[in-house]
Phi, psi and omega in degrees: 000132180274144177239168178303322182297336178297332183266351182288134176300142182304322182294332175295314181296316178301322183291329188253341185299318181299318178298316180292321177296316178300319178297317180295319181288332177286325181292324179197152174293132187205178181237166189306312182299319179293324177298314178301318178296318179296320177296318178296315180297330179285346177113007180277356185077186181284123176258117184288153178303326179294344175261316186290311187293325172297327176296313179299319178297316179299315179298323179291316179298329179278358178078016182267339182222146172232162185215163171205151179274141178228148177300142175274150177269096181078010180207193181291159176293164180230148175266117180263141182242144175214151180284145173273173175301319178297325178295320178294319178296316180295322177299315178301316180297314182291326176298316178298314180297320179297318179298318177296314182298311181291328175296317178295316179299316180300319178301314182292316184288327189244349187237012176253154178284172180297337179273006176089005180252000000 
């Protein structure tokens, strides 16, 4: 079954995934596989580990997320991620910027005439 996300240009997803991952990690302490499932359930389609884990690493290197390994219950251990105080502040800042950006984009896409004015 095809979803709307199947038709979204890859560069749109790249632009927004880091923000969404930061939001998910800020909402609750979680691990990579669960983040991927949440993104898929939200409508982003399947986000591969080769895309997700570099985002988590970047967020961690930037001091926005921290992590630790925990023993698995009957399975392998998992690396859990949680937002730092700086990550929560940055998420608020990026949410404001995203709202401005999408508002500006919406104006151009829906409120201009065919001649671009």
